[in-house]
PQR file with spaces between the fields and no chain letter, atoms N, CA, C, O and H, PARSE charges and radii, in Angstrom:
ATOM       1  N    UNK     1      95.453  122.606  119.995 -0.4000 1.5000
ATOM       2  CA   UNK     1      94.722  122.010  118.909 -0.0000 2.0000
ATOM       3  C    UNK     1      94.248  120.628  119.345  0.5500 1.7000
ATOM       4  O    UNK     1      95.060  119.736  119.593 -0.5500 1.4000
ATOM       5  N    UNK     2      92.973  120.461  119.434 -0.4000 1.5000
ATOM       6  CA   UNK     2      92.390  119.184  119.848 -0.0000 2.0000
ATOM       7  C    UNK     2      92.014  118.364  118.626  0.5500 1.7000
ATOM       8  O    UNK     2      91.165  118.758  117.827 -0.5500 1.4000
ATOM       9  H    UNK     2      92.314  121.185  119.232  0.4000 1.0000
ATOM      10  N    UNK     3      92.658  117.225  118.499 -0.4000 1.5000
ATOM      11  CA   UNK     3      92.328  116.323  117.407 -0.0000 2.0000
ATOM      12  C    UNK     3      91.403  115.242  117.934  0.5500 1.7000
ATOM      13  O    UNK     3      91.563  114.775  119.062 -0.5500 1.4000
ATOM      14  H    UNK     3      93.347  116.904  119.148  0.4000 1.0000
ATOM      15  N    UNK     4      90.442  114.846  117.124 -0.4000 1.5000
ATOM      16  CA   UNK     4      89.562  113.765  117.584 -0.0000 2.0000
ATOM      17  C    UNK     4      90.343  112.461  117.666  0.5500 1.7000
ATOM      18  O    UNK     4      91.280  112.250  116.896 -0.5500 1.4000
ATOM      19  H    UNK     4      90.312  115.225  116.208  0.4000 1.0000
ATOM      20  N    UNK     5      89.968  111.596  118.583 -0.4000 1.5000
ATOM      21  CA   UNK     5      90.685  110.313  118.681 -0.0000 2.0000
ATOM      22  C    UNK     5      90.465  109.497  117.413  0.5500 1.7000
ATOM      23  O    UNK     5      89.397  109.556  116.805 -0.5500 1.4000
ATOM      24  H    UNK     5      89.207  111.768  119.208  0.4000 1.0000
ATOM      25  N    UNK     6      91.490  108.730  117.016 -0.4000 1.5000
ATOM      26  CA   UNK     6      91.339  107.925  115.799 -0.0000 2.0000
ATOM      27  C    UNK     6      90.264  106.864  115.974  0.5500 1.7000
ATOM      28  O    UNK     6      90.089  106.303  117.056 -0.5500 1.4000
ATOM      29  H    UNK     6      92.359  108.682  117.509  0.4000 1.0000
ATOM      30  N    UNK     7      89.568  106.610  114.915 -0.4000 1.5000
ATOM      31  CA   UNK     7      88.502  105.614  114.978 -0.0000 2.0000
ATOM      32  C    UNK     7      89.111  104.210  115.050  0.5500 1.7000
ATOM      33  O    UNK     7      90.307  104.020  114.832 -0.5500 1.4000
ATOM      34  H    UNK     7      89.710  107.066  114.037  0.4000 1.0000
ATOM      35  N    UNK     8      88.274  103.263  115.354 -0.4000 1.5000
ATOM      36  CA   UNK     8      88.721  101.873  115.454 -0.0000 2.0000
ATOM      37  C    UNK     8      89.206  101.368  114.092  0.5500 1.7000
ATOM      38  O    UNK     8      90.149  100.580  114.016 -0.5500 1.4000
ATOM      39  H    UNK     8      87.302  103.418  115.531  0.4000 1.0000
ATOM      40  N    UNK     9      88.561  101.823  113.028 -0.4000 1.5000
ATOM      41  CA   UNK     9      88.958  101.411  111.686 -0.0000 2.0000
ATOM      42  C    UNK     9      90.356  101.954  111.363  0.5500 1.7000
ATOM      43  O    UNK     9      91.182  101.238  110.795 -0.5500 1.4000
ATOM      44  H    UNK     9      87.795  102.463  113.090  0.4000 1.0000
ATOM      45  N    UNK    10      90.620  103.201  111.716 -0.4000 1.5000
ATOM      46  CA   UNK    10      91.928  103.803  111.462 -0.0000 2.0000
ATOM      47  C    UNK    10      93.015  103.094  112.264  0.5500 1.7000
ATOM      48  O    UNK    10      94.104  102.843  111.748 -0.5500 1.4000
ATOM      49  H    UNK    10      89.950  103.783  112.177  0.4000 1.0000
ATOM      50  N    UNK    11      92.728  102.775  113.514 -0.4000 1.5000
ATOM      51  CA   UNK    11      93.711  102.063  114.342 -0.0000 2.0000
ATOM      52  C    UNK    11      93.985  100.674  113.783  0.5500 1.7000
ATOM      53  O    UNK    11      95.132  100.227  113.744 -0.5500 1.4000
ATOM      54  H    UNK    11      91.843  102.979  113.934  0.4000 1.0000
ATOM      55  N    UNK    12      92.927   99.994  113.351 -0.4000 1.5000
ATOM      56  CA   UNK    12      93.088   98.656  112.785 -0.0000 2.0000
ATOM      57  C    UNK    12      93.910   98.711  111.501  0.5500 1.7000
ATOM      58  O    UNK    12      94.781   97.869  111.284 -0.5500 1.4000
ATOM      59  H    UNK    12      91.995  100.357  113.382  0.4000 1.0000
ATOM      60  N    UNK    13      93.636   99.696  110.655 -0.4000 1.5000
ATOM      61  CA   UNK    13      94.376   99.832  109.404 -0.0000 2.0000
ATOM      62  C    UNK    13      95.841  100.135  109.677  0.5500 1.7000
ATOM      63  O    UNK    13      96.722   99.586  109.015 -0.5500 1.4000
ATOM      64  H    UNK    13      92.928  100.380  110.832  0.4000 1.0000
ATOM      65  N    UNK    14      96.110  101.001  110.644 -0.4000 1.5000
ATOM      66  CA   UNK    14      97.491  101.335  110.986 -0.0000 2.0000
ATOM      67  C    UNK    14      98.241  100.115  111.496  0.5500 1.7000
ATOM      68  O    UNK    14      99.383   99.878  111.103 -0.5500 1.4000
ATOM      69  H    UNK    14      95.394  101.447  111.182  0.4000 1.0000
ATOM      70  N    UNK    15      97.614   99.349  112.360 -0.4000 1.5000
ATOM      71  CA   UNK    15      98.263   98.122  112.868 -0.0000 2.0000
ATOM      72  C    UNK    15      98.531   97.126  111.750  0.5500 1.7000
ATOM      73  O    UNK    15      99.596   96.512  111.692 -0.5500 1.4000
ATOM      74  H    UNK    15      96.686   99.542  112.680  0.4000 1.0000
ATOM      75  N    UNK    16      97.559   96.974  110.870 -0.4000 1.5000
ATOM      76  CA   UNK    16      97.704   96.005  109.789 -0.0000 2.0000
ATOM      77  C    UNK    16      98.819   96.418  108.821  0.5500 1.7000
ATOM      78  O    UNK    16      99.631   95.589  108.410 -0.5500 1.4000
ATOM      79  H    UNK    16      96.694   97.473  110.917  0.4000 1.0000
ATOM      80  N    UNK    17      98.849   97.683  108.468 -0.4000 1.5000
ATOM      81  CA   UNK    17      99.899   98.182  107.572 -0.0000 2.0000
ATOM      82  C    UNK    17     101.265   98.022  108.226  0.5500 1.7000
ATOM      83  O    UNK    17     102.226   97.611  107.577 -0.5500 1.4000
ATOM      84  H    UNK    17      98.190   98.357  108.802  0.4000 1.0000
ATOM      85  N    UNK    18     101.346   98.345  109.504 -0.4000 1.5000
ATOM      86  CA   UNK    18     102.612   98.230  110.228 -0.0000 2.0000
ATOM      87  C    UNK    18     103.087   96.784  110.265  0.5500 1.7000
ATOM      88  O    UNK    18     104.267   96.516  110.041 -0.5500 1.4000
ATOM      89  H    UNK    18     100.565   98.679  110.031  0.4000 1.0000
ATOM      90  N    UNK    19     102.190   95.858  110.542 -0.4000 1.5000
ATOM      91  CA   UNK    19     102.564   94.439  110.603 -0.0000 2.0000
ATOM      92  C    UNK    19     103.035   93.908  109.268  0.5500 1.7000
ATOM      93  O    UNK    19     103.923   93.056  109.227 -0.5500 1.4000
ATOM      94  H    UNK    19     101.231   96.075  110.724  0.4000 1.0000
ATOM      95  N    UNK    20     102.468   94.384  108.178 -0.4000 1.5000
ATOM      96  CA   UNK    20     102.844   93.868  106.862 -0.0000 2.0000
ATOM      97  C    UNK    20     104.041   94.592  106.261  0.5500 1.7000
ATOM      98  O    UNK    20     104.848   93.981  105.560 -0.5500 1.4000
ATOM      99  H    UNK    20     101.747   95.076  108.211  0.4000 1.0000
ATOM     100  N    UNK    21     104.161   95.874  106.528 -0.4000 1.5000
ATOM     101  CA   UNK    21     105.167   96.677  105.855 -0.0000 2.0000
ATOM     102  C    UNK    21     106.519   96.688  106.564  0.5500 1.7000
ATOM     103  O    UNK    21     107.555   96.630  105.901 -0.5500 1.4000
ATOM     104  H    UNK    21     103.506   96.370  107.098  0.4000 1.0000
ATOM     105  N    UNK    22     106.533   96.761  107.870 -0.4000 1.5000
ATOM     106  CA   UNK    22     107.797   96.880  108.595 -0.0000 2.0000
ATOM     107  C    UNK    22     108.731   95.687  108.419  0.5500 1.7000
ATOM     108  O    UNK    22     109.930   95.912  108.252 -0.5500 1.4000
ATOM     109  H    UNK    22     105.692   96.808  108.408  0.4000 1.0000
ATOM     110  N    UNK    23     108.276   94.446  108.443 -0.4000 1.5000
ATOM     111  CA   UNK    23     109.225   93.345  108.191 -0.0000 2.0000
ATOM     112  C    UNK    23     109.862   93.422  106.800  0.5500 1.7000
ATOM     113  O    UNK    23     111.048   93.135  106.640 -0.5500 1.4000
ATOM     114  H    UNK    23     107.302   94.264  108.578  0.4000 1.0000
ATOM     115  N    UNK    24     109.076   93.807  105.803 -0.4000 1.5000
ATOM     116  CA   UNK    24     109.606   93.942  104.443 -0.0000 2.0000
ATOM     117  C    UNK    24     110.633   95.068  104.384  0.5500 1.7000
ATOM     118  O    UNK    24     111.693   94.905  103.779 -0.5500 1.4000
ATOM     119  H    UNK    24     108.112   94.040  105.933  0.4000 1.0000
ATOM     120  N    UNK    25     110.335   96.198  104.998 -0.4000 1.5000
ATOM     121  CA   UNK    25     111.277   97.318  105.005 -0.0000 2.0000
ATOM     122  C    UNK    25     112.550   96.962  105.760  0.5500 1.7000
ATOM     123  O    UNK    25     113.637   97.388  105.368 -0.5500 1.4000
ATOM     124  H    UNK    25     109.474   96.331  105.489  0.4000 1.0000
ATOM     125  N    UNK    26     112.434   96.193  106.829 -0.4000 1.5000
ATOM     126  CA   UNK    26     113.611   95.762  107.585 -0.0000 2.0000
ATOM     127  C    UNK    26     114.478   94.852  106.720  0.5500 1.7000
ATOM     128  O    UNK    26     115.703   94.975  106.729 -0.5500 1.4000
ATOM     129  H    UNK    26     111.551   95.848  107.147  0.4000 1.0000
ATOM     130  N    UNK    27     113.861   93.950  105.983 -0.4000 1.5000
ATOM     131  CA   UNK    27     114.607   93.064  105.094 -0.0000 2.0000
ATOM     132  C    UNK    27     115.359   93.863  104.024  0.5500 1.7000
ATOM     133  O    UNK    27     116.522   93.580  103.736 -0.5500 1.4000
ATOM     134  H    UNK    27     112.866   93.850  105.977  0.4000 1.0000
ATOM     135  N    UNK    28     114.696   94.852  103.444 -0.4000 1.5000
ATOM     136  CA   UNK    28     115.356   95.703  102.449 -0.0000 2.0000
ATOM     137  C    UNK    28     116.536   96.449  103.057  0.5500 1.7000
ATOM     138  O    UNK    28     117.572   96.604  102.411 -0.5500 1.4000
ATOM     139  H    UNK    28     113.751   95.082  103.678  0.4000 1.0000
ATOM     140  N    UNK    29     116.384   96.912  104.293 -0.4000 1.5000
ATOM     141  CA   UNK    29     117.469   97.617  104.974 -0.0000 2.0000
ATOM     142  C    UNK    29     118.681   96.701  105.165  0.5500 1.7000
ATOM     143  O    UNK    29     119.816   97.120  104.935 -0.5500 1.4000
ATOM     144  H    UNK    29     115.542   96.786  104.817  0.4000 1.0000
ATOM     145  N    UNK    30     118.448   95.470  105.578 -0.4000 1.5000
ATOM     146  CA   UNK    30     119.543   94.518  105.795 -0.0000 2.0000
ATOM     147  C    UNK    30     120.256   94.208  104.477  0.5500 1.7000
ATOM     148  O    UNK    30     121.484   94.143  104.436 -0.5500 1.4000
ATOM     149  H    UNK    30     117.526   95.130  105.764  0.4000 1.0000
ATOM     150  N    UNK    31     119.497   94.020  103.415 -0.4000 1.5000
ATOM     151  CA   UNK    31     120.105   93.735  102.112 -0.0000 2.0000
ATOM     152  C    UNK    31     120.935   94.922  101.635  0.5500 1.7000
ATOM     153  O    UNK    31     122.034   94.737  101.114 -0.5500 1.4000
ATOM     154  H    UNK    31     118.499   94.074  103.449  0.4000 1.0000
ATOM     155  N    UNK    32     120.425   96.128  101.808 -0.4000 1.5000
ATOM     156  CA   UNK    32     121.172   97.324  101.405 -0.0000 2.0000
ATOM     157  C    UNK    32     122.462   97.450  102.217  0.5500 1.7000
ATOM     158  O    UNK    32     123.502   97.832  101.680 -0.5500 1.4000
ATOM     159  H    UNK    32     119.531   96.278  102.232  0.4000 1.0000
ATOM     160  N    UNK    33     122.394   97.131  103.505 -0.4000 1.5000
ATOM     161  CA   UNK    33     123.583   97.193  104.353 -0.0000 2.0000
ATOM     162  C    UNK    33     124.632   96.187  103.879  0.5500 1.7000
ATOM     163  O    UNK    33     125.817   96.512  103.798 -0.5500 1.4000
ATOM     164  H    UNK    33     121.549   96.821  103.942  0.4000 1.0000
ATOM     165  N    UNK    34     124.196   94.971  103.567 -0.4000 1.5000
ATOM     166  CA   UNK    34     125.134   93.951  103.090 -0.0000 2.0000
ATOM     167  C    UNK    34     125.764   94.365  101.762  0.5500 1.7000
ATOM     168  O    UNK    34     126.945   94.108  101.528 -0.5500 1.4000
ATOM     169  H    UNK    34     123.234   94.707  103.633  0.4000 1.0000
ATOM     170  N    UNK    35     124.985   95.002  100.898 -0.4000 1.5000
ATOM     171  CA   UNK    35     125.544   95.500   99.636 -0.0000 2.0000
ATOM     172  C    UNK    35     126.657   96.504   99.886  0.5500 1.7000
ATOM     173  O    UNK    35     127.709   96.439   99.251 -0.5500 1.4000
ATOM     174  H    UNK    35     124.026   95.211  101.089  0.4000 1.0000
ATOM     175  N    UNK    36     126.431   97.420  100.798 -0.4000 1.5000
ATOM     176  CA   UNK    36     127.432   98.447  101.082 -0.0000 2.0000
ATOM     177  C    UNK    36     128.692   97.839  101.685  0.5500 1.7000
ATOM     178  O    UNK    36     129.804   98.263  101.370 -0.5500 1.4000
ATOM     179  H    UNK    36     125.576   97.472  101.314  0.4000 1.0000
ATOM     180  N    UNK    37     128.520   96.861  102.541 -0.4000 1.5000
ATOM     181  CA   UNK    37     129.680   96.203  103.147 -0.0000 2.0000
ATOM     182  C    UNK    37     130.474   95.461  102.073  0.5500 1.7000
ATOM     183  O    UNK    37     131.704   95.509  102.066 -0.5500 1.4000
ATOM     184  H    UNK    37     127.617   96.516  102.797  0.4000 1.0000
ATOM     185  N    UNK    38     129.782   94.780  101.173 -0.4000 1.5000
ATOM     186  CA   UNK    38     130.476   94.042  100.116 -0.0000 2.0000
ATOM     187  C    UNK    38     131.255   94.977   99.201  0.5500 1.7000
ATOM     188  O    UNK    38     132.370   94.652   98.793 -0.5500 1.4000
ATOM     189  H    UNK    38     128.783   94.740  101.178  0.4000 1.0000
ATOM     190  N    UNK    39     130.688   96.129   98.876 -0.4000 1.5000
ATOM     191  CA   UNK    39     131.395   97.089   98.026 -0.0000 2.0000
ATOM     192  C    UNK    39     132.626   97.612   98.759  0.5500 1.7000
ATOM     193  O    UNK    39     133.672   97.810   98.142 -0.5500 1.4000
ATOM     194  H    UNK    39     129.782   96.394   99.208  0.4000 1.0000
ATOM     195  N    UNK    40     132.516   97.835  100.048 -0.4000 1.5000
ATOM     196  CA   UNK    40     133.663   98.321  100.815 -0.0000 2.0000
ATOM     197  C    UNK    40     134.790   97.286  100.838  0.5500 1.7000
ATOM     198  O    UNK    40     135.961   97.640  100.705 -0.5500 1.4000
ATOM     199  H    UNK    40     131.665   97.674  100.549  0.4000 1.0000
ATOM     200  N    UNK    41     134.441   96.017  101.004 -0.4000 1.5000
ATOM     201  CA   UNK    41     135.475   94.977  100.976 -0.0000 2.0000
ATOM     202  C    UNK    41     136.075   94.837   99.581  0.5500 1.7000
ATOM     203  O    UNK    41     137.276   94.603   99.443 -0.5500 1.4000
ATOM     204  H    UNK    41     133.490   95.729  101.111  0.4000 1.0000
ATOM     205  N    UNK    42     135.258   94.978   98.560 -0.4000 1.5000
ATOM     206  CA   UNK    42     135.762   94.881   97.188 -0.0000 2.0000
ATOM     207  C    UNK    42     136.735   96.018   96.892  0.5500 1.7000
ATOM     208  O    UNK    42     137.680   95.838   96.124 -0.5500 1.4000
ATOM     209  H    UNK    42     134.282   95.168   98.673  0.4000 1.0000
ATOM     210  N    UNK    43     136.517   97.161   97.479 -0.4000 1.5000
ATOM     211  CA   UNK    43     137.376   98.324   97.226 -0.0000 2.0000
ATOM     212  C    UNK    43     138.804   98.064   97.671  0.5500 1.7000
ATOM     213  O    UNK    43     139.743   98.603   97.085 -0.5500 1.4000
ATOM     214  H    UNK    43     135.749   97.307   98.102  0.4000 1.0000
ATOM     215  N    UNK    44     138.977   97.256   98.684 -0.4000 1.5000
ATOM     216  CA   UNK    44     140.315   97.019   99.212 -0.0000 2.0000
ATOM     217  C    UNK    44     141.247   96.414   98.163  0.5500 1.7000
ATOM     218  O    UNK    44     142.393   96.845   98.035 -0.5500 1.4000
ATOM     219  H    UNK    44     138.214   96.818   99.159  0.4000 1.0000
ATOM     220  N    UNK    45     140.781   95.442   97.429 -0.4000 1.5000
ATOM     221  CA   UNK    45     141.631   94.748   96.469 -0.0000 2.0000
ATOM     222  C    UNK    45     141.378   95.193   95.032  0.5500 1.7000
ATOM     223  O    UNK    45     142.312   95.281   94.236 -0.5500 1.4000
ATOM     224  H    UNK    45     139.850   95.091   97.533  0.4000 1.0000
ATOM     225  N    UNK    46     140.115   95.475   94.697 -0.4000 1.5000
ATOM     226  CA   UNK    46     139.774   95.776   93.316 -0.0000 2.0000
ATOM     227  C    UNK    46     140.432   97.070   92.824  0.5500 1.7000
ATOM     228  O    UNK    46     140.883   97.138   91.681 -0.5500 1.4000
ATOM     229  H    UNK    46     139.356   95.404   95.344  0.4000 1.0000
ATOM     230  N    UNK    47     140.486   98.068   93.660 -0.4000 1.5000
ATOM     231  CA   UNK    47     141.101   99.334   93.249 -0.0000 2.0000
ATOM     232  C    UNK    47     142.564   99.130   92.876  0.5500 1.7000
ATOM     233  O    UNK    47     143.055   99.722   91.914 -0.5500 1.4000
ATOM     234  H    UNK    47     140.120   98.012   94.589  0.4000 1.0000
ATOM     235  N    UNK    48     143.244   98.307   93.626 -0.4000 1.5000
ATOM     236  CA   UNK    48     144.658   98.035   93.346 -0.0000 2.0000
ATOM     237  C    UNK    48     144.814   97.204   92.071  0.5500 1.7000
ATOM     238  O    UNK    48     145.656   97.505   91.224 -0.5500 1.4000
ATOM     239  H    UNK    48     142.845   97.826   94.407  0.4000 1.0000
ATOM     240  N    UNK    49     143.989   96.147   91.942 -0.4000 1.5000
ATOM     241  CA   UNK    49     144.113   95.256   90.784 -0.0000 2.0000
ATOM     242  C    UNK    49     143.790   95.954   89.466  0.5500 1.7000
ATOM     243  O    UNK    49     144.437   95.690   88.453 -0.5500 1.4000
ATOM     244  H    UNK    49     143.305   95.902   92.630  0.4000 1.0000
ATOM     245  N    UNK    50     142.809   96.829   89.469 -0.4000 1.5000
ATOM     246  CA   UNK    50     142.366   97.483   88.236 -0.0000 2.0000
ATOM     247  C    UNK    50     142.964   98.876   88.050  0.5500 1.7000
ATOM     248  O    UNK    50     142.624   99.588   87.105 -0.5500 1.4000
ATOM     249  H    UNK    50     142.283   97.044   90.292  0.4000 1.0000
ATOM     250  N    UNK    51     143.862   99.255   88.964 -0.4000 1.5000
ATOM     251  CA   UNK    51     144.499  100.573   88.926 -0.0000 2.0000
ATOM     252  C    UNK    51     143.487  101.715   88.935  0.5500 1.7000
ATOM     253  O    UNK    51     143.632  102.694   88.203 -0.5500 1.4000
ATOM     254  H    UNK    51     144.139   98.677   89.731  0.4000 1.0000
ATOM     255  N    UNK    52     142.460  101.576   89.776 -0.4000 1.5000
ATOM     256  CA   UNK    52     141.464  102.638   89.942 -0.0000 2.0000
ATOM     257  C    UNK    52     141.962  103.613   90.994  0.5500 1.7000
ATOM     258  O    UNK    52     142.505  103.210   92.022 -0.5500 1.4000
ATOM     259  H    UNK    52     142.342  100.781   90.371  0.4000 1.0000
ATOM     260  N    UNK    53     141.774  104.887   90.733 -0.4000 1.5000
ATOM     261  CA   UNK    53     142.045  105.871   91.776 -0.0000 2.0000
ATOM     262  C    UNK    53     140.842  105.885   92.727  0.5500 1.7000
ATOM     263  O    UNK    53     139.789  105.325   92.423 -0.5500 1.4000
ATOM     264  H    UNK    53     141.332  105.214   89.898  0.4000 1.0000
ATOM     265  N    UNK    54     141.017  106.524   93.861 -0.4000 1.5000
ATOM     266  CA   UNK    54     139.905  106.624   94.809 -0.0000 2.0000
ATOM     267  C    UNK    54     138.729  107.367   94.197  0.5500 1.7000
ATOM     268  O    UNK    54     137.571  107.057   94.479 -0.5500 1.4000
ATOM     269  H    UNK    54     141.873  106.979   94.108  0.4000 1.0000
ATOM     270  N    UNK    55     139.031  108.335   93.369 -0.4000 1.5000
ATOM     271  CA   UNK    55     137.976  109.129   92.737 -0.0000 2.0000
ATOM     272  C    UNK    55     137.155  108.276   91.761  0.5500 1.7000
ATOM     273  O    UNK    55     135.928  108.375   91.738 -0.5500 1.4000
ATOM     274  H    UNK    55     139.971  108.586   93.140  0.4000 1.0000
ATOM     275  N    UNK    56     137.813  107.452   90.968 -0.4000 1.5000
ATOM     276  CA   UNK    56     137.120  106.594   90.009 -0.0000 2.0000
ATOM     277  C    UNK    56     136.273  105.561   90.750  0.5500 1.7000
ATOM     278  O    UNK    56     135.122  105.323   90.383 -0.5500 1.4000
ATOM     279  H    UNK    56     138.810  107.372   90.987  0.4000 1.0000
ATOM     280  N    UNK    57     136.830  104.960   91.775 -0.4000 1.5000
ATOM     281  CA   UNK    57     136.064  103.969   92.519 -0.0000 2.0000
ATOM     282  C    UNK    57     134.875  104.621   93.219  0.5500 1.7000
ATOM     283  O    UNK    57     133.788  104.043   93.250 -0.5500 1.4000
ATOM     284  H    UNK    57     137.764  105.154   92.073  0.4000 1.0000
ATOM     285  N    UNK    58     135.062  105.810   93.778 -0.4000 1.5000
ATOM     286  CA   UNK    58     133.966  106.520   94.428 -0.0000 2.0000
ATOM     287  C    UNK    58     132.843  106.839   93.465  0.5500 1.7000
ATOM     288  O    UNK    58     131.667  106.717   93.807 -0.5500 1.4000
ATOM     289  H    UNK    58     135.945  106.279   93.752  0.4000 1.0000
ATOM     290  N    UNK    59     133.208  107.250   92.251 -0.4000 1.5000
ATOM     291  CA   UNK    59     132.188  107.531   91.242 -0.0000 2.0000
ATOM     292  C    UNK    59     131.423  106.260   90.884  0.5500 1.7000
ATOM     293  O    UNK    59     130.195  106.279   90.799 -0.5500 1.4000
ATOM     294  H    UNK    59     134.164  107.348   91.973  0.4000 1.0000
ATOM     295  N    UNK    60     132.137  105.161   90.676 -0.4000 1.5000
ATOM     296  CA   UNK    60     131.488  103.898   90.341 -0.0000 2.0000
ATOM     297  C    UNK    60     130.584  103.403   91.459  0.5500 1.7000
ATOM     298  O    UNK    60     129.483  102.919   91.197 -0.5500 1.4000
ATOM     299  H    UNK    60     133.135  105.146   90.746  0.4000 1.0000
ATOM     300  N    UNK    61     131.033  103.518   92.689 -0.4000 1.5000
ATOM     301  CA   UNK    61     130.203  103.100   93.822 -0.0000 2.0000
ATOM     302  C    UNK    61     128.985  103.998   93.943  0.5500 1.7000
ATOM     303  O    UNK    61     127.899  103.524   94.276 -0.5500 1.4000
ATOM     304  H    UNK    61     131.927  103.912   92.902  0.4000 1.0000
ATOM     305  N    UNK    62     129.149  105.283   93.677 -0.4000 1.5000
ATOM     306  CA   UNK    62     128.014  106.202   93.745 -0.0000 2.0000
ATOM     307  C    UNK    62     126.974  105.890   92.696  0.5500 1.7000
ATOM     308  O    UNK    62     125.776  105.936   92.977 -0.5500 1.4000
ATOM     309  H    UNK    62     130.031  105.668   93.406  0.4000 1.0000
ATOM     310  N    UNK    63     127.414  105.571   91.482 -0.4000 1.5000
ATOM     311  CA   UNK    63     126.484  105.196   90.414 -0.0000 2.0000
ATOM     312  C    UNK    63     125.770  103.888   90.777  0.5500 1.7000
ATOM     313  O    UNK    63     124.580  103.729   90.505 -0.5500 1.4000
ATOM     314  H    UNK    63     128.387  105.534   91.254  0.4000 1.0000
ATOM     315  N    UNK    64     126.496  102.966   91.387 -0.4000 1.5000
ATOM     316  CA   UNK    64     125.911  101.699   91.797 -0.0000 2.0000
ATOM     317  C    UNK    64     124.792  101.908   92.824  0.5500 1.7000
ATOM     318  O    UNK    64     123.766  101.231   92.761 -0.5500 1.4000
ATOM     319  H    UNK    64     127.463  103.095   91.608  0.4000 1.0000
ATOM     320  N    UNK    65     124.976  102.824   93.753 -0.4000 1.5000
ATOM     321  CA   UNK    65     123.989  103.012   94.814 -0.0000 2.0000
ATOM     322  C    UNK    65     122.828  103.892   94.402  0.5500 1.7000
ATOM     323  O    UNK    65     121.822  103.939   95.110 -0.5500 1.4000
ATOM     324  H    UNK    65     125.809  103.374   93.804  0.4000 1.0000
ATOM     325  N    UNK    66     122.930  104.595   93.278 -0.4000 1.5000
ATOM     326  CA   UNK    66     121.781  105.401   92.832 -0.0000 2.0000
ATOM     327  C    UNK    66     120.604  104.490   92.500  0.5500 1.7000
ATOM     328  O    UNK    66     119.455  104.794   92.820 -0.5500 1.4000
ATOM     329  H    UNK    66     123.748  104.557   92.703  0.4000 1.0000
ATOM     330  N    UNK    67     120.912  103.371   91.854 -0.4000 1.5000
ATOM     331  CA   UNK    67     119.844  102.438   91.464 -0.0000 2.0000
ATOM     332  C    UNK    67     119.250  101.759   92.648  0.5500 1.7000
ATOM     333  O    UNK    67     118.340  100.944   92.500 -0.5500 1.4000
ATOM     334  H    UNK    67     121.846  103.124   91.594  0.4000 1.0000
């Protein structure tokens, strides 16, 4: 299957979208990672203090990450 080469306009648009979108997506990824790490650290002490079972904490963390 021979596809025609992309036009200069298509290449320019792809580069521009990539330059603007990828840094924002990377920032969102880092923030999401930090959120998950913080929840994991909170699980260590919070489950014991509030008498949560692993199942209850897992459900709460799952609901938190849906949003």
